[in-house]
C-alpha positions in Angstrom: 2.5 -13.6 18.9 2.8 -9.9 18.1 -1.0 -9.4 17.7 -1.7 -11.0 21.1 0.9 -8.8 22.7 -0.5 -5.6 21.2 -4.0 -6.5 22.4 -2.9 -6.8 26.0 -3.1 -3.1 26.6 -2.3 0.4 25.5 1.3 0.4 26.7 2.0 -2.8 24.9 0.6 -1.4 21.7 2.6 1.8 22.1 5.8 -0.1 22.7 5.2 -2.3 19.6 4.4 0.7 17.4 7.5 2.6 18.6 9.8 -0.5 18.3 8.8 -1.2 14.7 9.1 2.5 13.8 12.6 2.6 15.2 13.6 -0.6 13.5 12.2 0.8 10.2 15.2 3.2 10.3 17.4 0.2 9.7 15.0 -1.9 7.6 12.3 0.3 6.1 9.7 -2.4 5.3 9.2 -2.8 9.1 7.2 0.5 8.9 4.4 -1.7 7.6 4.4 -3.6 10.9 4.3 -0.3 12.8 1.2 0.8 10.9 -0.4 -2.6 11.4 -0.2 -2.1 15.2 -2.3 1.1 14.8 -4.7 -0.6 12.4 -5.2 -3.5 14.7 -6.0 -1.3 17.7 -8.4 0.8 15.6 -10.2 -2.2 14.2 -10.5 -4.1 17.5 -10.8 -1.3 20.1 -12.2 1.6 18.1 -11.3 5.2 17.3 -10.3 6.7 20.6 -8.0 3.9 21.8 -6.3 3.9 18.4 -5.8 7.6 18.5 -4.5 7.5 22.1 -1.8 4.9 20.9 -0.9 7.2 18.0 -0.5 10.4 20.1 1.4 8.7 22.9 3.7 6.9 20.5 4.3 10.2 18.6 5.1 12.0 21.8 7.6 9.4 22.9 9.2 9.4 19.4 9.4 13.2 19.6 11.2 13.1 22.9 13.6 10.4 21.7 14.3 12.3 18.5 15.0 15.5 20.4 17.2 13.7 22.9 19.3 11.7 20.4 19.2 13.7 17.2 18.1 17.2 18.4 15.2 17.0 16.0 11.6 15.8 16.8 10.5 15.6 13.2 10.5 11.8 13.1 7.3 11.9 15.2 5.7 14.0 12.5 6.7 11.5 9.8 5.2 8.7 12.0 1.9 10.6 12.2 1.8 10.7 8.4 2.0 7.0 8.1 -0.1 6.1 11.2 -3.1 8.3 10.8 -4.2 6.9 7.4 -4.2 3.3 8.7 -6.1 4.5 11.8 -8.8 6.0 9.6 -9.0 3.0 7.2 -9.0 0.7 10.2 -12.1 2.4 11.5 -13.7 2.3 8.0 -13.1 -1.4 7.8 -14.3 -1.9 11.4 -17.7 -0.4 10.7 -18.2 -1.3 7.0 -16.7 -4.8 7.0 -15.9 -4.2 3.4 -12.2 -4.6 2.4 -12.7 -3.6 -1.2 -14.5 -0.4 -0.3 -11.8 0.5 2.3 -9.0 0.1 -0.1 -10.7 2.2 -2.7 -11.2 5.0 -0.2 -7.4 4.7 0.5 -6.9 6.1 -3.0 -7.6 9.5 -1.5 -4.2 9.3 0.1 -2.9 10.5 -3.3 -4.2 14.0 -2.4 -1.4 14.3 0.2 1.6 14.4 -2.2 -0.5 16.4 -4.6 -0.9 19.1 -1.9 2.8 18.9 -1.2 3.5 19.5 -4.9 1.3 22.6 -4.7 3.3 24.0 -1.7 6.7 23.4 -3.3 5.5 25.1 -6.5 5.2 22.1 -8.7 7.8 20.1 -10.7 10.3 23.0 -10.5 10.1 23.0 -6.7 10.7 19.2 -6.6 13.7 19.8 -8.9 15.2 22.3 -6.5 14.7 20.0 -3.5 16.4 17.2 -5.5 19.4 19.3 -6.2 21.5 18.1 -3.2 20.7 14.5 -4.2 21.8 15.1 -7.8 25.1 16.6 -6.5 25.7 13.7 -4.2 25.0 11.1 -6.9 27.4 12.8 -9.3 30.1 13.1 -6.7 29.9 9.4 -5.9 29.9 8.7 -9.7 26.6 6.9 -9.4 25.3 9.2 -12.1 27.4 10.5 -15.0 27.4 14.4 -15.0 25.8 14.5 -18.5 22.9 12.3 -17.4 22.3 13.7 -13.9 20.1 16.6 -15.0 18.0 14.5 -17.3 17.4 11.8 -14.6 16.5 14.4 -11.9 14.1 16.2 -14.3 12.3 12.9 -14.9 12.2 12.1 -11.2 10.9 15.6 -10.4 8.1 15.0 -13.0 7.0 11.7 -11.5 7.9 12.2 -7.8 4.4 13.2 -6.8 2.9 10.1 -8.4 5.6 7.8 -6.8 5.0 9.3 -3.4 1.2 8.9 -3.7 1.5 5.3 -4.9 4.1 4.5 -2.2 2.0 5.9 0.6 -1.1 4.1 -0.7 0.7 0.8 -1.1 2.3 1.0 2.3 -1.0 1.9 4.0 -2.8 -0.9 2.3 -0.2 -3.5 3.3 -0.3 -2.2 6.9 -4.1 -2.6 6.8 -3.9 -6.1 5.3 -1.4 -7.1 8.0 -3.5 -5.7 10.8 -6.6 -7.5 9.4 -4.7 -10.8 9.2 -3.6 -10.4 12.8 -7.1 -9.7 13.9 -8.4 -12.7 12.0 -5.8 -15.0 13.6 -6.8 -13.9 17.1 -10.6 -13.7 16.7 -11.7 -15.2 13.3 -9.2 -17.7 11.9 -9.3 -17.8 8.1 -11.4 -14.7 7.9 -8.8 -12.5 6.2 -8.0 -15.2 3.7 -11.6 -15.3 2.6 -11.7 -11.5 2.5 -8.6 -11.1 0.5 -9.5 -13.9 -2.0 -12.7 -12.0 -2.7 -11.0 -8.5 -3.0 -12.2 -6.8 -6.1 -12.6 -3.1 -6.9 -15.6 -1.6 -8.5 -16.3 -1.5 -12.3 -16.6 2.3 -12.0 -12.9 2.4 -11.0 -12.1 0.3 -14.1 -13.6 3.0 -16.3 -11.7 5.7 -14.5 -8.5 3.7 -14.8 -9.0 3.3 -18.5 -9.6 7.0 -18.9 -6.5 8.0 -17.0 -4.3 5.5 -18.9 -5.7 6.8 -22.3 -4.9 10.4 -21.2 -1.5 9.4 -20.2 -0.4 7.5 -23.3 -2.5 8.8 -26.1 -3.1 12.5 -25.6 0.0 13.5 -23.7 -1.5 13.4 -20.2 1.9 13.2 -18.7 1.9 17.0 -18.6 -0.8 16.9 -15.9 0.2 16.0 -12.4 -3.2 14.6 -11.5 -3.2 12.2 -14.5 0.3 10.9 -13.6 -0.7 10.4 -10.0 -4.0 8.7 -10.8 -2.4 6.4 -13.4 0.3 5.1 -11.1 -2.1 4.6 -8.2 -4.5 2.7 -10.5 -1.6 0.4 -11.4 -1.0 -0.2 -7.7 -4.6 -1.0 -6.8 -4.9 -3.4 -9.7 -1.6 -5.0 -8.7 -3.2 -5.7 -5.3 -6.3 -7.1 -7.1 -4.1 -9.2 -9.3 -2.3 -10.6 -6.2 -5.7 -11.4 -4.7 -6.7 -13.2 -7.9 -3.5 -15.3 -7.9 -4.0 -16.2 -4.2 -7.7 -17.2 -4.8 -6.9 -19.3 -7.9 -3.9 -21.0 -6.6 -5.6 -21.8 -3.3 -7.7 -24.3 -5.2 -4.7 -26.2 -6.4 -2.9 -28.9 -4.6 0.5 -27.3 -5.5 -0.8 -23.7 -5.0 1.5 -22.9 -2.1 4.5 -23.8 -4.2 3.3 -21.6 -7.1 2.6 -18.7 -4.7 6.2 -18.9 -3.5 7.3 -18.7 -7.1 5.1 -15.6 -7.6 6.7 -13.9 -4.6 10.2 -14.9 -5.7 9.5 -13.2 -9.0 8.3 -10.1 -7.2 11.7 -10.0 -5.4 13.9 -10.8 -8.4 11.9 -9.4 -11.3 9.8 -6.8 -9.6 8.9 -4.5 -12.5 7.8 -7.3 -14.8 5.9 -9.3 -12.2 4.2 -6.2 -10.8 3.0 -5.2 -14.2 1.8 -8.7 -14.9 -0.2 -8.8 -11.7 -1.6 -5.3 -12.4 -2.7 -6.5 -15.9 -4.3 -9.5 -14.3 -6.2 -7.3 -11.8 -7.4 -5.0 -14.6 -8.6 -8.0 -16.7 -10.4 -9.3 -13.6 -12.2 -6.0 -13.2 -14.0 -6.6 -16.6 -14.1 -10.4 -16.5 -14.3 -12.0 -13.0 -11.5 -14.6 -13.3 -12.3 -16.2 -10.0 -16.0 -16.7 -11.0 -14.9 -18.0 -14.5 -12.6 -20.5 -12.8 -15.4 -21.8 -10.6 -17.7 -22.2 -13.6 -15.1 -24.3 -15.3 -14.6 -26.7 -12.4 -16.7 -29.8 -12.1 -18.4 -30.5 -8.8 -18.4 -33.9 -7.0 -21.3 -35.1 -9.2 -19.4 -34.3 -12.4 -21.6 -31.3 -13.3 -20.4 -27.8 -13.7 -20.1 -26.0 -10.3 -22.4 -23.2 -9.6 -21.2 -19.6 -9.8 -22.1 -18.4 -6.4 
């Protein structure tokens, strides 16, 4: 088991983090496993051991990058994805509150917002996307008359997509690390935590405000509003996924239904993701899991309590 191997010692953790980081060059989703290694060490061993694994892994990646590609920048990219999970792993280690930890992860949106400032806003992103536009037009993926319009739209939303992507990737790495930890030391613990995952009502008010600004009063002109709105969609997507897991876990055919949910996420991602985000948002105002418990009879035939 990967988690047991990582927990054997520092060198094993470093080896696993590096291996998954390198494999992610071929299959990008494996970067989540790489971050999970860091999160597991931070949650189980603490801050210093986790940081030691990060720095040693980054040093080795820098040497490998310099030796094979003449560029050590891959190590810097790894630090960007490892450090947030390390921080959140420590928060979860001491708070034992998954919902609070995920809400704090929303601060990751400040990273691409800062990058947008340094590249001089949307115009800067447009200049950086120039080579991509030329490449897509040469390969005839984009018609020349549509290339400029598509790139302008992408430049407008790039900061929001980067923030949401970093946030989602970090949360998935944290979830995987927590599930590994639970399998080793507290079987079933992560399942209980994730089924109860629910963000605060205050965040629901903030999400409503940002969405209203975005759709009703032209908030798309403000980078912060775009970023916040997309990140709110992601966090409510995660809450909606938790709701589905919790509700279907009480059904005898729940596992089959969950396979269907994940199949739809693969083959109809935009529609299913929006459906789950809407489910999570509704759950923020009306606790669907609590309502389901109220509606279920107990063994005596009475209504179950709403603990």
